[in-house]
C-alpha positions as a LaTeX table, in Angstrom:
\begin{tabular}{lrrr}
\hline
Residue & $x$ (\AA) & $y$ (\AA) & $z$ (\AA) \\
\hline
Met1 & $-80.53$ & $-119.71$ & $-25.35$ \\
Asn2 & $-81.57$ & $-117.38$ & $-22.56$ \\
Arg3 & $-85.51$ & $-117.59$ & $-22.37$ \\
Leu4 & $-87.71$ & $-117.67$ & $-19.23$ \\
Val5 & $-91.53$ & $-118.11$ & $-19.07$ \\
Leu6 & $-92.87$ & $-117.93$ & $-15.60$ \\
Ala7 & $-96.40$ & $-118.09$ & $-14.19$ \\
Ala8 & $-96.39$ & $-115.42$ & $-11.43$ \\
Thr9 & $-98.46$ & $-112.78$ & $-9.93$ \\
Leu10 & $-97.66$ & $-109.06$ & $-9.98$ \\
Ala11 & $-96.48$ & $-108.31$ & $-6.46$ \\
Glu12 & $-95.02$ & $-104.75$ & $-6.79$ \\
Arg13 & $-94.70$ & $-102.26$ & $-9.47$ \\
Gly14 & $-92.82$ & $-99.04$ & $-9.53$ \\
Val15 & $-93.50$ & $-95.84$ & $-11.36$ \\
Val16 & $-92.66$ & $-95.34$ & $-14.92$ \\
Arg17 & $-89.06$ & $-94.13$ & $-15.42$ \\
Tyr18 & $-87.11$ & $-93.63$ & $-18.66$ \\
Thr19 & $-83.81$ & $-95.24$ & $-19.66$ \\
Pro20 & $-80.94$ & $-93.14$ & $-20.94$ \\
Ala21 & $-82.21$ & $-94.03$ & $-24.44$ \\
Gly22 & $-85.48$ & $-92.60$ & $-23.60$ \\
Leu23 & $-87.39$ & $-95.74$ & $-23.32$ \\
Pro24 & $-90.17$ & $-96.15$ & $-20.67$ \\
Ala25 & $-89.20$ & $-98.76$ & $-18.08$ \\
Leu26 & $-91.23$ & $-100.32$ & $-15.00$ \\
Asp27 & $-89.43$ & $-102.08$ & $-12.16$ \\
Leu28 & $-91.55$ & $-104.97$ & $-10.98$ \\
Met29 & $-91.49$ & $-107.72$ & $-8.32$ \\
Leu30 & $-93.02$ & $-111.02$ & $-9.49$ \\
Arg31 & $-94.15$ & $-113.86$ & $-7.08$ \\
His32 & $-94.17$ & $-117.42$ & $-8.15$ \\
Glu33 & $-95.54$ & $-120.47$ & $-6.22$ \\
Ser34 & $-95.63$ & $-123.93$ & $-7.44$ \\
Glu35 & $-94.97$ & $-127.65$ & $-6.65$ \\
Val36 & $-92.35$ & $-129.51$ & $-8.71$ \\
Ser37 & $-90.77$ & $-132.80$ & $-8.65$ \\
Glu38 & $-87.15$ & $-133.07$ & $-7.69$ \\
Asp39 & $-85.46$ & $-136.52$ & $-7.72$ \\
Gly40 & $-89.01$ & $-137.96$ & $-7.70$ \\
Gln41 & $-90.03$ & $-136.08$ & $-4.59$ \\
Pro42 & $-92.55$ & $-133.30$ & $-4.47$ \\
Arg43 & $-91.11$ & $-129.81$ & $-3.59$ \\
Lys44 & $-92.90$ & $-126.61$ & $-2.93$ \\
Val45 & $-91.28$ & $-123.58$ & $-4.58$ \\
Ser46 & $-91.91$ & $-120.06$ & $-3.65$ \\
Met47 & $-90.04$ & $-117.13$ & $-4.79$ \\
Asp48 & $-90.01$ & $-113.54$ & $-5.46$ \\
Ile49 & $-87.95$ & $-112.22$ & $-8.57$ \\
Lys50 & $-87.00$ & $-108.73$ & $-9.61$ \\
Ala51 & $-88.07$ & $-107.87$ & $-12.95$ \\
Val52 & $-88.34$ & $-104.98$ & $-15.42$ \\
Ala53 & $-90.32$ & $-104.18$ & $-18.44$ \\
Ile54 & $-88.68$ & $-101.90$ & $-20.94$ \\
Gly55 & $-90.33$ & $-100.40$ & $-24.03$ \\
Gln56 & $-93.71$ & $-98.76$ & $-24.80$ \\
Gly57 & $-95.87$ & $-101.78$ & $-25.53$ \\
Ile58 & $-94.91$ & $-104.00$ & $-22.63$ \\
Thr59 & $-94.89$ & $-101.16$ & $-19.99$ \\
Arg60 & $-98.43$ & $-100.17$ & $-21.19$ \\
Arg61 & $-99.62$ & $-103.76$ & $-20.68$ \\
Val62 & $-97.83$ & $-104.40$ & $-17.48$ \\
Gly63 & $-98.84$ & $-100.93$ & $-16.12$ \\
Ala64 & $-102.50$ & $-101.80$ & $-16.83$ \\
Leu65 & $-102.37$ & $-104.87$ & $-14.53$ \\
Thr66 & $-103.80$ & $-104.77$ & $-10.92$ \\
Leu67 & $-101.47$ & $-105.92$ & $-8.31$ \\
Gly68 & $-102.08$ & $-109.46$ & $-7.44$ \\
Thr69 & $-102.96$ & $-110.39$ & $-11.08$ \\
Ala70 & $-101.61$ & $-113.62$ & $-12.33$ \\
Gly71 & $-100.04$ & $-113.99$ & $-15.74$ \\
Ser72 & $-97.53$ & $-115.73$ & $-17.83$ \\
Phe73 & $-94.47$ & $-113.58$ & $-18.16$ \\
Ala74 & $-91.81$ & $-114.22$ & $-20.76$ \\
Gly75 & $-88.49$ & $-112.67$ & $-21.42$ \\
Phe76 & $-84.82$ & $-113.26$ & $-20.50$ \\
Leu77 & $-82.49$ & $-113.06$ & $-17.58$ \\
Ala78 & $-79.50$ & $-110.49$ & $-17.28$ \\
Ser79 & $-77.32$ & $-109.02$ & $-14.73$ \\
Gly80 & $-78.70$ & $-106.44$ & $-12.49$ \\
Arg81 & $-77.39$ & $-102.83$ & $-12.26$ \\
Asn82 & $-73.74$ & $-102.72$ & $-11.19$ \\
Gly83 & $-73.58$ & $-106.47$ & $-12.14$ \\
Arg84 & $-75.17$ & $-107.55$ & $-8.85$ \\
Gly85 & $-77.81$ & $-110.26$ & $-8.96$ \\
Leu86 & $-80.19$ & $-111.26$ & $-11.84$ \\
Val87 & $-83.09$ & $-109.34$ & $-13.31$ \\
Phe88 & $-85.93$ & $-110.88$ & $-15.27$ \\
His89 & $-86.53$ & $-108.63$ & $-18.46$ \\
Val90 & $-90.18$ & $-109.06$ & $-19.31$ \\
Thr91 & $-90.79$ & $-108.82$ & $-23.00$ \\
Ala92 & $-94.17$ & $-110.57$ & $-23.28$ \\
Leu93 & $-97.21$ & $-111.14$ & $-21.17$ \\
Asp94 & $-100.08$ & $-113.63$ & $-21.75$ \\
\hline
\end{tabular}
């Protein structure tokens, strides 16, 4: 199963573009910071992750967020353009 739910803040948002199929898309950068336990030891985790929201409903919701807004972003991971890196495809926002 390929499902990711990430508590993050909206760090960057591009302008609305359209896919070849005509769907609206927003390129995003999400920032996550937390503390987790690894082998019984606390570890601080901080990362930025490339993300994209595709489709009218989700682009409208993400487009209405102010930069720095925290939320729970859900979706899946896929290869980036040209097969380079990973991109988080956001399909839901809470």
